[in-house]
N, C-alpha and C positions, 0 to 999 in steps of 0.2 A: 860732340853727344856726352848724355851722363845716362850711364845705364846701370841699374841695379841689377845683380843678380842675386836669387834667395832660391838656393839649392843645399838641402842639408848633407849633401855628398859633396866634402872639401877637397877632393882630388878633381872631381869633375868640374866643381866651381870655379877651381884655379887654373884649371886647363881652359875652361870658356874665358876667365879675365884674362890671361895673358895672349888669348887671339884677338880679343877686341882691343886689348891695347896696342897690338902692334897694327893695327888699324885705326889707331890714331883717336879711339872712344876713350872716355874717362869711365871708370868703374870703380861701383863699389860693390862688398859683398855682404851678406845679410842671411841669417835663418829665415827660412819659410815664415815662421810664425813671427818673426819683424819684419815683415816687408810693410802692412801696412802704415807704420808707424815712420818705419826710414823713408816712404814714398811721401807723406806728410812733410817731412823736415826737411825734405830736398828736391829741388826743382828736376824732376827726374822725364827723359824724355823714350826711356822704352824699360820694361820689368820682364826680366826672364824668372819663370817662377817654376820650381819643382812642386808637383803637387801629387808626388807621392810620400807624402807626411800625412800622419793619422791623429796630431794632437797640436793645434786643430786640425780639422781634415784642410787637405789643399786646395779642394774647391771653395771649402767654408772661407780660406784667407784671400782667395781671388777676389771672392763676393765682397770682400771687407774691402779690399784695396779697389773694387769698382766704386765703392762706396765714399773715398777720399778724393779718388781721380777718376773720375766717370769717362774721361776720354782718352787715357794713358794707354798707349798700344800694351797689350800683353802677349807674351809667348810661352807658352806654357810646354816643360819637359815632362817625360815620364816614362817608367819604363815599362809602359801598356803600350800594345800596338793595336788593341781591339778597337773595332770600328766606334764602337758603343761608347766606348770610354772618350773617344776623340768627341765624338758630336755633343756628349753631355759637359764636356770643358768648353766647348764653343758657344754652348747655350748658357754656362755659366756665367761668361763673358769674355774668356780669351779672343785675341783675335789670328792667333795662330798657335799651330801644336805641332810636336815635332818628339819623334820617340826613339828612347836612347835603346842600343847605341845609334849613334849619328854621325855622320861625315862632316868635319867643320866646314868645309866647300858651302855645305847647303845650309848649316847654322847659321855664318856669313851672307849668305843669301837671303834666310829671310828675316833675318836681321836687318838688311839693309830694306829689304823691300817694306818693313813695317816702320821705320824712320820715314821714307818716301809719303809712304800712306798719312803717315801725323805731321807731312810738312806743313801741313796749315797753320798748326799751331807756333811754328818758329821760323824764321827766315833760313830756308835752307841754302842760299848763297848771298854771303858776304863780301862787300865790296868798301874799298879806302883808296880813293885816286883810283890808278890803274890796277891795283891789287884786288884779284879776285878769291875767294876763300868757298869753297864747295864742301860744305859739312855734311854732307849724304855720301860722296862720293869720296871724299877725305881727301882733296887734291887741291894745293894752293899752286897760283899761275899768275903770271905779272906780263900782260903783253903775248899772251900765247905761250909764253915760256912756261913749262911747268917747272916748280921748284921743289926740291926733295926734303921733307922735312921729317924728323924723328916725331914720336907722339907727344911728347911734352914739349917742343917746337910749335906742334901743331895746336897743341891746347893753348898756350901762352898767346901765340898770334890770334886766334878765335877769342879768348878774353879780351883782347885788347881792341879787335875789329868789333865786338858785340858791344863795348865803349865808346867806341869812334867820337873823336871830338870832346872827351871828358879825360879830365887828371886821373889817374887809375895809381895810387899807391902800392909801394914793393908789398907792406903789409896783405893788401886787399889780394894781388895777386898769388901770395902764397897761400892764402886760406883758401882760395878758390881755384886756382889752377892745379897746385899742389897737394892741397888738402890737408895741410898741414896748419899748427896754430899760427897766430899772428907773431909770436915771440921769436918764430924761428928765423936765421939770419937769412937777411936778404940779400947777400951777396949772390947767393944763389941766383935770383931776378936777374942782377947785372948782367952776370956771364951769359944766360939763355938771352938774354935781349942781343948782346954781340953777337952770339950764333946765328941770331935771326937775322940781324943787320947784314951780317957776310952773304947772306942767301937772297934777300928780299930788294936788297940796294942797287941800284946801277951806279950811282956818284956816292961814295961815302961822303960827301960834303952835305948832303941832301936826304939825310934819312927820312923815312918814311916814318918811323918810330922816335918822337919829341922826346928828349930827357929833361923832363919838370925837376928844376934844381929843390933838392930838399922833400920831396915828396915822392916821385914816380915816373911813371911815362904815359902817352898822350900819342895815338895814331890819327891823323884827321882823315874825314870822310873825303873831302875833297883837295884837290891840290893846291898849295898857295898861289896869290895873284900871279899871274906872270911866270909862273911855270907849266910847260907842256910835257 
């Protein structure tokens, strides 16, 4: 999942980002005023928006965001706990509302709920042969065996499975998983593919992730003929 955090309070934004990244989400930080442009430029699954800003107003930013992506789930953060402010934010287009300070467990639960609610816009569970990736619960499993992945390993596997059956170049992986320029060393991709293979493959000689010579990698949707 790709989550945009638009909060003018950098320590709070960094804390939220660290928490969500530990749950295998891709996170980008922006100033609230930059949220509409950032959403227009990226395929975002959720916006966490601080509305305690005045230039422009937080609710004005929310309304601009709705003009760009009408169905994007939006969680509003604010320092106000007044019922009137909560109602106003919901009427302005927020899907949920959380007052600061908040418990990290509550924020995590609300994020999961919003992502589930928006699951009709994307595939919540990806499959490649007998490998399953639950993108909402952030769990990978194979034949009922849960596989422990780091956030970056999860992101890499998610990207490969989203493009199952297609050759994916190393530069595309660097750009979409690491959010770095295509000129960055692609050896990083090879290292992490090896990490994944050690965790998900039952037989090293029959890896689910195939190397495409001179290009990158490919993961198949279905098992090769004769394999079970």
